[in-house]
N, C-alpha and C positions, 0 to 999 in steps of 0.2 A: 352497505352491508359488509360485514367482516368475513373475510375468506376463512374457511375452516380447513384449508389444505394442510395435510400433515407433512412434516419434514421427516424423512427416513432417519432412523437411528444412526446409520453409517454416515450420513451427511453431517449430523450433529457432532459425531465423534471427530470427523475430519475438521470441521469448523473449530471445535474446541481445541484440538491439537495444534492447529494452525495459529490460533490466537495465543495460546500458551507459548509456543515456539517463537513466534514473531515478537510478542510483547517482552518475553524474557531476553531475547537477543537485543531488542531495541533498548531495554533498560540498562543492560550491561554495557553496551557501546556508548549510550548517552552518559552514563555515570563516568566511564573511563574518559570520554571526550571532554568532560568538564575540567579535566586536569591538563588539557592541551590548549594551545592557542587557536586551534582550528575547530573549536567546539561546534560551530554551525555546519562545518563540512562533515565531521565525524557523526553527527546526528543523522545524517542521510545514509549511513552505511547499515545494512541489515536486510532482512527478508520481507519487510512489511509490504511493499508494493508488489513484489513477486508473488508472495502467498495470496495476496488479495486478488490479483489479476488471474492467477492460475485457478484459484477456487471459483472465480466467476466463470472461466472457460470450462472447467470440469463439472461444476455443480449447479451453475445458474446464477441469475441476478441476485436473488436474496442471499444466497450463501456468500457470494462475492462481497456484497455490501456489509454483511454481518462480520465477515473476516476482517476487512479493512477498518471498519469503525471499532470493532472489538479490540484489535491490536493496539490502536492509538489510545482508547479509553483505559484499557487494563494497564498498559505500560505507564501512562501518565499518573493514574491512581496509585499504582504500586510504588512508583518513585516519589510520590508526594508532590509531583510537579503539575498536577491538574490545575488548570486555570480557565479563564474565559476563552482561550484559544482551543481547548481540548475538543469541544463539540464541533467547532468549525473544521478543524484539521481532520477529525474523525469522519465527518461527512465527505470532505474532499477525497480522502484516501478510500473511503467506501465507494465513491463514484467510480474508482478504477475497477473495482469488482463488478459494479453494474455494467460498465462498458464491456468487460470480459464476458459477462453473462449474455449481453446482447449480441456479441460477436460469436457466441457459441454455435449457433445454427449456421452462420455464414462460413465459418472456418472450422470444420469438424476435426481436422488434423493439423494444428498449427506447427509450422516448421520454424527453424532458427531465424530465417529471414523475416518472417511475420513477427516473431517474438522480438527481434531486434528493432524493427520498425515501431512496434507497439511500445517498447521500452522508451524510445526517444520521444514519440508523440505524447504518450501518457505522462511522462516525467515533465515535459514542457507544459502541458495543461495543468498538472498538479502544482508545479512551482509558480505558474502564473496566478492561479487561484489563491495560493497561499500568500503571494506577494500582494495581491489585491486586498485580501483580508487584512494583512498587516498594515497596509496604507490606510485602510478605512478605520481600523480599530485604534491605531496609535497616532493617526493624523500625520504620518510621514509622507512626504511627496513621493510619487510613484518612482520617479527616476532614482531617487536616493535609495529607496527600498530595493529596487532592481539591482543597482550597482552593489549594494551591501550584500545581496543574495547571490552574487556570481559564484563565490566558492561553494555555496550550498548547491547551486544548480549543477556545477561541474561534478561535484561528488555524487549527487543523485543520478545524473546521467550515466556516469561511469559505473556506479554500483548496479543500477537497474539494467543497463545494457548487458553487463557481464552475467548477472544472475538470470535475467529473462532468457538469454540465449544459451547459457551453460546448463541450467537445471530446469528451466520452464517446460520444454517439450517432454523431458524425461519424467518430471513430476506429474504432468497431465496424464501421460500413459500409465504411470503407477496408480494414480487415483482412479482412473477408469477401470483398470484391472481389479483393484480392490472393490469397486462398486459392483462388479459383475458377479 
């Protein structure tokens, strides 16, 4: 049976704004990154994971998933870079929002320590899933894909830790205030 649960208009506006902001920034940084030797590292800079996890914590599982998957899909389509990887990466990033939504009830007021731990843990899980997908899709040995992905992992960990701890708690409070 299909659920007929309505999504409040305020939630839709937050999700849409988050997707537009995250996808726009992701596209700009990715396009700029193609002109550098560190393309794989620069591609990990942005707000994608932060907005996804925060929306999950503030709005719930569905909003978190839609935000993460939406950012990846919109950015890849807008840049003309959508490919076989897009749905897989969209689901992986969307899962970060699902986890945020599941933690919502357990951690009603996340602090910087929780956000920092979440950034490290979720980035590790996300990068592992992306590496596993890469090895499966391209037939690359896991160790080779892992070693090749170290600059990406370092950039993602650094970016996510800084953004999760610097703006995560503030953004959650802001969203909750807007929703009241």
